[in-house]
VOGU-3710 file (C-alpha; in Angstrom, 3 decimals, decimal comma):
1> mkfpastktr> 0,326/0,236/0,129  1,064/3,293/-0,511  0,660/6,368/1,560  0,197/9,947/-0,479  3,874/11,656/0,929  1,841/13,913/3,638  0,826/11,232/5,325  4,189/9,656/5,278  5,760/12,900/6,997  3,285/12,744/9,918
11> alpfiiilla> 3,463/8,956/10,828  7,310/8,794/11,031  7,478/10,932/14,556  4,753/8,695/16,234  6,941/5,637/14,495  9,893/6,768/16,104  8,493/6,944/19,369  6,640/3,319/19,660  10,123/2,540/18,289  11,882/3,863/21,728
21> laalattrst> 9,211/3,679/24,142  9,614/-0,616/23,100  13,295/-0,428/23,427  13,521/1,133/26,503  10,897/-1,948/27,777  13,311/-4,324/26,748  16,206/-2,645/28,607  14,324/-2,112/31,740  13,487/-5,964/31,606  16,825/-7,264/30,845
31> raqddtrqrp> 18,131/-5,454/33,959  15,634/-6,726/36,551  16,170/-10,151/34,998  20,402/-9,567/35,779  19,412/-8,164/39,293  17,348/-10,632/40,178  19,995/-13,233/39,276  23,358/-11,509/40,400  21,195/-9,750/43,796  21,343/-12,751/46,304
41> rrvapaqtpt> 18,412/-12,740/48,348  17,504/-13,299/52,604  15,781/-16,512/53,970  13,367/-15,878/55,633  12,769/-18,541/58,886  10,315/-20,889/58,438  6,551/-19,922/60,589  6,893/-23,907/61,337  10,287/-25,335/62,350  11,322/-28,572/60,236
51> paskqrssra> 14,252/-29,944/60,462  15,607/-28,324/57,118  14,645/-25,116/58,378  16,033/-25,398/62,497  19,536/-23,483/62,375  17,714/-21,127/59,601  15,232/-20,258/62,209  18,257/-19,973/64,846  20,103/-17,540/62,502  17,437/-15,838/61,928
61> segeaeevgd> 16,233/-15,322/65,902  19,713/-13,897/66,435  19,438/-11,137/64,216  21,209/-12,852/60,795  19,653/-13,661/57,647  21,639/-16,169/55,140  22,168/-14,957/51,727  22,067/-17,888/48,977  21,795/-16,746/45,207  18,753/-17,701/43,603
71> nevvrietql> 19,749/-20,405/41,272  21,281/-22,306/44,440  19,651/-24,964/46,437  19,299/-23,851/49,875  21,306/-26,750/52,451  21,419/-25,250/55,737  23,178/-28,195/57,560  21,039/-28,975/61,477  23,574/-30,946/62,852  24,229/-29,859/66,462
81> isvpavvtdk> 27,806/-30,325/67,509  28,113/-31,338/71,105  30,789/-31,173/73,295  31,268/-32,372/76,825  33,484/-30,693/78,999  35,282/-30,891/82,515  36,796/-28,071/83,669  39,094/-28,279/86,988  41,391/-26,095/88,666  45,092/-26,062/88,851
91> tgrpvtglra> 44,481/-28,680/92,382  42,626/-30,928/89,619  39,486/-30,298/91,604  36,443/-29,548/89,758  34,407/-25,911/88,777  31,432/-25,524/89,346  28,865/-22,734/88,282  29,949/-21,777/84,831  27,957/-19,993/82,876  27,451/-20,195/78,876
101> edfqvfedgr> 29,529/-17,129/78,879  32,525/-18,964/80,332  33,544/-20,588/77,459  35,044/-20,012/74,442  34,628/-23,130/72,052  37,362/-23,299/69,152  36,834/-25,419/65,176  40,347/-25,876/63,794  41,283/-22,636/65,808  38,283/-20,628/64,155
111> pqklanfstt> 35,548/-19,364/67,168  31,922/-20,581/67,246  28,808/-19,464/68,955  27,496/-21,623/71,511  24,024/-22,856/70,629  23,151/-25,308/73,269  24,227/-25,537/76,858  23,636/-27,723/80,363  25,353/-26,893/84,013  26,724/-29,628/85,554
121> etpfevavll> 23,314/-29,949/87,583  21,348/-31,583/84,322  20,687/-34,958/84,376  22,331/-37,332/82,405  21,387/-40,779/80,563  23,763/-43,555/81,120  24,218/-47,075/80,264  26,575/-49,352/81,841  27,615/-52,015/80,255  29,244/-55,177/82,652
131> dtsgstraev> 31,526/-57,947/81,774  31,163/-61,249/83,451  33,499/-63,139/80,981  37,008/-64,471/81,818  38,489/-63,946/85,076  35,486/-61,970/86,374  33,125/-64,928/86,322  34,222/-66,287/89,915  33,363/-62,875/90,982  30,052/-61,663/89,685
141> glirraaldf> 28,784/-61,067/93,281  31,525/-58,142/93,169  30,035/-56,860/89,927  26,850/-56,471/91,156  27,712/-54,252/94,003  29,975/-52,423/92,188  27,438/-51,755/89,826  24,507/-50,902/92,552  27,256/-48,743/94,760  27,657/-46,350/90,769
151> inalrpgdrv> 23,923/-45,996/90,079  22,923/-44,974/94,111  25,947/-42,827/93,629  23,901/-41,282/90,936  21,824/-38,137/91,392  17,948/-38,776/91,460  17,573/-37,425/87,529  19,410/-39,133/86,165  18,805/-42,421/84,509  20,308/-45,549/83,918
161> avvafntkqe> 20,338/-48,893/80,944  22,094/-51,755/82,071  23,499/-53,998/79,459  25,679/-57,546/80,008  26,798/-60,502/78,930  24,920/-64,259/78,615  25,408/-67,508/77,513  22,697/-69,174/75,633  22,581/-72,711/76,093  21,076/-73,453/72,295
171> rsdklatvel> 23,331/-72,103/71,052  26,020/-74,862/69,353  29,551/-72,546/69,423  28,437/-71,630/73,451  29,386/-68,170/73,389  28,065/-65,173/75,077  25,447/-62,964/73,399  24,777/-59,368/75,203  21,402/-58,936/76,802  19,650/-55,532/77,039
181> kapltddrda> 18,632/-56,568/81,211  17,050/-52,804/82,041  16,503/-49,704/79,223  16,912/-46,759/80,188  14,909/-45,698/83,736  14,935/-43,480/86,962  13,191/-46,930/88,754  16,072/-47,595/91,011  14,063/-51,011/92,282  14,007/-52,160/88,326
191> lqeaieavga> 17,874/-51,148/88,544  18,812/-53,357/91,210  16,536/-56,237/89,854  18,252/-55,968/86,576  21,175/-55,994/88,062  20,820/-58,932/90,154  19,286/-60,692/87,253  23,132/-60,412/85,830  24,948/-63,550/85,838  28,552/-65,141/84,197
201> sngtpfydgl> 29,032/-65,812/80,489  31,323/-67,129/78,238  33,171/-65,355/76,267  33,167/-61,429/75,544  31,232/-59,885/72,952  32,688/-56,548/73,867  32,225/-54,706/70,266  28,611/-56,255/69,846  27,747/-54,528/73,521  28,942/-51,520/72,390
211> ekvvrdvfre> 26,462/-51,253/68,864  23,628/-52,675/71,409  24,231/-49,267/73,748  23,625/-47,461/70,441  21,491/-49,369/68,669  19,026/-50,213/71,667  19,656/-48,147/74,937  20,151/-44,539/72,598  18,091/-45,374/70,180  15,708/-42,173/70,384
221> kpadamrgrr> 16,875/-38,947/69,506  17,702/-37,258/72,922  15,482/-34,538/74,225  16,691/-30,547/74,069  17,184/-31,167/77,626  19,745/-34,560/77,097  21,040/-33,007/74,413  25,562/-33,866/74,948  24,082/-35,684/77,992  24,475/-39,750/77,314
231> alvaltdgvd> 27,065/-41,957/78,577  28,333/-44,939/78,515  30,093/-46,892/81,716  31,366/-50,522/80,910  33,400/-52,818/83,063  35,482/-54,750/81,410  39,029/-55,523/80,341  37,998/-54,909/76,590  39,320/-58,150/75,124  36,929/-59,234/72,637
241> sasesdfeea> 36,088/-62,468/72,057  32,824/-63,351/70,793  31,139/-59,703/68,730  30,461/-60,616/65,014  30,636/-56,858/64,727  34,775/-55,086/65,165  36,014/-52,403/67,077  35,780/-49,539/63,685  32,282/-50,208/63,293  31,805/-49,682/66,720
251> reqlkragii> 33,816/-46,707/67,050  31,799/-44,914/64,062  28,376/-45,389/65,701  29,548/-44,226/69,365  30,975/-41,061/67,398  27,952/-40,542/65,481  25,519/-41,410/68,578  27,409/-38,268/70,510  27,931/-41,342/73,451  30,594/-39,750/75,986
261> syfiqvnted> 32,349/-42,958/76,854  33,856/-43,734/80,260  35,652/-47,010/80,890  37,030/-49,580/84,116  39,628/-51,568/82,856  39,678/-54,381/85,168  43,412/-56,425/84,439  42,717/-59,789/84,032  45,585/-60,401/81,916  47,861/-62,352/84,230
271> yveerlmqdc> 44,530/-64,641/85,161  44,121/-65,033/81,337  48,102/-65,613/80,470  47,912/-68,479/83,168  45,369/-70,264/81,845  46,317/-70,095/78,452  49,611/-71,790/78,992  48,022/-74,793/80,411  47,493/-77,982/78,438  44,053/-77,836/76,203
281> eddgalrlsr> 43,140/-81,151/78,060  43,221/-79,099/81,418  40,570/-78,543/83,487  40,448/-74,417/83,784  42,527/-73,988/80,584  41,583/-71,035/78,334  41,667/-70,399/74,733  41,933/-67,801/72,283  38,722/-67,517/70,127  39,268/-68,097/66,388
291> rqleryrrii> 37,846/-64,773/66,593  40,792/-63,569/67,869  43,335/-65,452/65,728  41,980/-63,870/62,545  42,356/-60,669/64,131  45,704/-61,479/65,570  46,846/-62,414/62,183  45,730/-59,734/60,445  47,929/-57,529/62,751  50,925/-59,466/63,461
301> apgadaadfs> 51,404/-61,285/60,142  48,625/-60,153/57,702  50,742/-62,236/54,959  50,834/-65,658/56,441  48,933/-68,526/55,651  45,631/-68,350/58,253  45,850/-72,648/58,321  48,550/-71,724/60,804  46,684/-69,158/63,163  43,280/-71,673/62,806
311> nfcqmgqfer> 44,096/-74,016/65,962  45,180/-72,372/68,683  45,990/-76,008/70,424  48,749/-76,562/68,120  50,656/-73,113/68,583  53,546/-73,542/71,205  53,602/-71,442/74,199  55,482/-68,296/73,105  52,981/-67,875/69,965  50,148/-67,690/73,043
321> mhasrtlyqm> 51,835/-65,644/74,827  52,671/-63,355/72,334  49,343/-63,369/70,583  47,295/-62,322/74,238  49,642/-59,798/75,780  48,698/-58,080/71,923  45,613/-58,115/72,474  45,088/-56,603/75,431  47,830/-54,435/74,553  45,298/-53,259/71,490
331> arqemntlar> 42,154/-53,101/74,035  44,042/-50,453/76,232  44,597/-48,402/73,061  41,147/-48,756/71,360  39,121/-47,665/75,154  41,960/-45,226/75,660  40,997/-43,860/71,858  37,175/-44,318/72,768  37,553/-41,774/75,473  39,278/-39,553/74,363
341> esggktfpaa> 37,805/-39,266/71,490  34,297/-38,459/73,073  35,107/-36,358/76,572  35,184/-39,412/78,908  38,406/-40,657/80,712  39,481/-44,392/81,319  40,043/-46,036/84,945  42,357/-48,856/85,501  41,230/-50,916/87,787  43,783/-53,807/89,454
351> dlrdarrafr> 40,921/-55,642/90,873  37,181/-56,207/90,759  37,683/-54,550/94,783  39,121/-51,902/92,769  36,674/-51,157/90,953  34,050/-49,625/93,241  36,650/-46,948/93,732  36,736/-46,275/89,785  33,051/-46,591/89,418  32,610/-44,016/92,199
361> qvaddigtqy> 35,253/-41,991/90,610  33,605/-42,161/87,278  29,889/-40,713/89,107  31,716/-37,920/90,157  33,081/-36,843/86,828  29,559/-37,536/84,750  28,462/-34,719/88,194  30,974/-32,008/86,744  29,771/-32,295/82,843  29,109/-29,467/81,602
371> slgyystnta> 27,138/-29,745/77,818  28,334/-27,258/75,132  26,584/-27,406/71,631  26,579/-25,524/68,300  26,557/-25,203/64,799  29,383/-25,314/62,533  30,779/-22,399/60,388  31,796/-24,200/58,629  29,619/-25,918/55,878  31,294/-28,123/54,038
381> rdgtfrrisv> 30,408/-31,539/53,495  33,640/-32,560/52,759  34,109/-35,600/55,753  37,544/-33,995/56,672  38,104/-34,270/60,362  37,347/-30,998/62,897  39,215/-29,836/65,617  37,911/-29,117/68,629  39,168/-27,414/71,572  37,750/-25,625/74,680
391> tvrglkdaqv> 38,606/-22,930/76,946  37,068/-20,852/80,220  37,325/-17,199/80,194  39,101/-15,803/83,451  40,572/-18,664/84,592  44,177/-18,554/83,811  44,869/-22,208/85,533  41,614/-23,820/84,699  42,176/-27,235/82,724  39,578/-28,166/80,341
401> rardgykapk> 38,507/-32,105/79,250  36,200/-32,210/76,274  35,850/-33,976/72,963  38,785/-33,952/70,614  36,537/-33,233/67,036  33,958/-35,068/65,327  33,884/-36,089/61,306  32,150/-33,803/59,239  29,461/-35,113/56,729  30,233/-36,447/53,186
411> s> 28,081/-35,264/50,164
//
């Protein structure tokens, strides 16, 4: 179609104006989109707390808002790192009455902000694991009395569970299994009944016992007041002879559960060695189990023929002695490791009479334990070990025993 010359002249300014408006609108839209992509948005706390929003809500309540890009996945870590701590003065006496602001917590040297704090008066949940195998079988009465003394030394609000070994006659190998004698309770009569039902056992499923504590005693997540207030107290020589699991499996489960570990290390080594040296046909002779011999071979002679370690009675006396001492040394190292990593402690006991004293020391230690908790500023899911240190403000000579670190989750 052709327009008259006068019409073209009048329409030209109008077309130019329309094109200019369209270009301006496009420019504004593009800038808005760029701003949206580049400008971080603030994540507001959810109205209803959910597992994914607990830490976010906590930060928002403290006047903080986390910034993330629009195209990023919002992943807020909610793992509360529990840190049990015992504070003593230069004479070794416990320091009580401290408040949250008195503590400083560092992760890999970086200061952390406390999100949870429990005083020494807050109750504990305790799993008591009793080993009645080996040389202790003849003195089960002493073990029962020592355990009852320990329970009575705890505070009225503390809850206790009882775990022990028991030999079931229907098993073809006649080895002990782990039994939960009493779940967590503050009923002292029920606990006394459970302790009195503990009997002797044949073999030591120690690692299975540790897993039983995590899996059954502390199966449910702790209430807020009990965070960092769960402990294992084991009376044992720590030499495993009958477990299906191994040390590293039990260790990882205890660490993930955040359980403080105490060990009363009963010295049974001389008794066991004396009977290991006897002829296999003699009454009262002891043998290292198949699992113990296999473990010893893997550590001492991994390249050796497994058949050479399959029959204890065919081993020479020197080999028997070396195997026994190696297993005892490893057991002490393992218990020391579990105690150190968790913020607990080991108490060597020369005999079962000495165990009563050690139980009282454990009760005293639990009664002076603070519990600290924080959300790490390092949100990387890299599976690395994070080292923890705790100090107390204003107490120059104070000594702090605390959990030494934890392993971060890994994506």
